[in-house]
N, C-alpha and C positions, 0 to 999 in steps of 0.2 A: 375181175380182181381175183387174184389167187389166194391161196390159204395163207401164205407168208405176209402178204400185204394186209390181210384181214387181221392177222395176229399183231402186226406193227400198229395198226389203227386202234386195236383193243388195248395195247400197251400204253399208247399216248393217252387214250381216254382214262384208264386206270390210274396213270400217273397224275392226271389232273385231280383225282380224288384223293390220292395218298401221298403225293409228292415224292414218290419213289422214282428212282432212276429208270428212265425208259429202256435203256439197253439191258439193264438188270432184269427187268420184267420180261422182256422178250426172251432172254437166255434161259428163263425158267421153263419156257414151252418148246423151244427148238434150238438146237445148236447153230450158232452163226458167229462169225467174227465181227468185230466192231465196224470194220471197213465195208463189209457186205450189208450190214444193217443200215449204215449211214448212206450207202448208195441207194438202198430201197427207200429210205426216208426222203432223199433228195428227189427221187422220181415221184413220190406221193406229193411233194410240195409242188413240183412242176405241173402235175395233174390237177391241182387245186383242192386236194383232200386234206392237206396239212398246212397250217400257217407257216409263213417263212421263218418264224422263230423255232420251228421244228418241235415245239412243246405243246401245241394245242391243235385240235382238229378244226377245220373249217366247217361251215354249215353242211356242205356237201359230204365232207368226211364223217361228220357225226351222223347224218342221215343214212349213211351206208351201214350203220351199226344199229342192230336191234337189241336194246338192253333190257334184261329181265332182272327184276328186283324181288328178292325173297327175304324172309326174316324169321327169327325165332330166338330162343333162349340158347339151345344147343349146349346144355349142361352135361348131358349124357348122350354122346353121339352114337347112334344105333342104325341098323339097316333101314329102318323107316325114313330116317334123315336122308340117307344116301339115295334111296329110291326117289324121294321127293325132289332132292336137288337135281338129280339127273333129269327128271321130268321137266323141271323148270328150265335147266340149260338147253334142253331140246326145243324150247319155245322161241329162242333167239340166238344171238351171237355171242353176247357178253352176259355172264351171271355175276350179279353183285348181291352179296348177302349181308344183311344187317343183324348184328348180334345185340341182344337186349342188354341195357345197362344193368348193373347189380341191383339197383333199386327197382327197376322195371321187372327184372327176373324175380325178385323176391315177392313183388306184388302179384305177379302172375302165377307163381308156384306155391305161394303161401309158405315159403321158407327161404332161407338164404341159399343161393347157388353154391354147389360144391366147388366150382372153379370161379375165379373172378373174371370179369368181362375181358381183360387183356388176354388171359390164357384161353378163354373160350374163343375169342377172335383168332388167336394164333392157330388153334386146332382146326377151326372151320377154314381158315385161309390156307392150310396145308393141303386141303383136298384138291385133287387135280382139276375136278370139275368146276371149282369156284375160281373166277377170274379176279375177283376183288372182295375183301371182307372189311366192313367198317363197323364201328361201334355206334349204336343209335344215339339219338338226342333224347335227353331226359324230358318226358312229358309231352313231346310233340313229334309224332312220326313224320309229319309232313316237312319238317326241316331237312331230314335225310332224303325224302322224296324229291324235294326241290333241288338238292345238290346233285342227285343222281340223274334225275329227269328221265325216268325209264319209259319205254314203250309199253311194257307189260309188268304188272305186279302179280306175282304168283303166291297164292295162299295155300297152305297145307290143308289137308282135308279136315283136321281137327282144330284149325286156328279159328279164334272167335270173332275176328274182325268182319265187319259187316260190309259187303261190297258197295252198297249205296253210300255209306259213310266215307269210304276211300275214294269213290268216284266224285263225290261232291267236294272233298277236300283238294283233289287234283284239279278240278275245274277252277277253284279259287286261285290256284297257281298257274292257270292258263296251260295246263298240261292235259293233253288227250292220252289217257292211259287205259289199256285194256286190262280187265281183272280176270285172271285165270284161277279157277279153284281146282287144285290137283287132287287126284285120288291115289291113295297108297295101295299097292298090291298086297301089302301085309299090314292092314290097319290095326291088328292086335298087338303089334310091336309099338309101344309107346313108352316114354320116359317114366310116366307115372306108374305104369304096370311093372317096369323094371325096378323102380324104387320099392313098390309093394313087395316084389318077390325077394329083393336083396337089400332091403332098407337098412338092416343092421350093419351088414358089412360095408355098404356104400358109405354110410355116414360115420363108420368107425366106432360104433357103439360096442 
């Protein structure tokens, strides 16, 4: 399977999560006209990787993708986030990022986020390394895990989630998921430290 076919399979998978037009997703990552994309999709249908409706992957098509799930608040995007997300993307073919809801963000940060969840999702989704960005489910991280069905869940070096808690939750969903704890090459760059240094200007006081 070549790079273009992999991108098409990724686009179909992402479309299943976001309902975004498949061709629009594909065109974000490489230039191609609609006829060429359609021809490629037809070939993938014939080879049994895409369903005949051309909107969903077959079991074979889905198993050909290694999906990585990462998450966070992403209120102040900084180099530490970029390094961590790059490391997460290198673990698989597709990187799905979950952005915390406003209530969850406030609970985690002990303050209201500077940007609401829609804007934070838009910012993260604009990063070229991110294939899909979704907003998390309130109070239950496993609803999103069940929708994404990742092969790998990537945790940042400073995220408080316990690996056993996530593994046990995935087992209840009959998902075999690998947990990867990522290390940041610049651990001193954190949102909390940025806030401490520039708190007054960030919060507009």
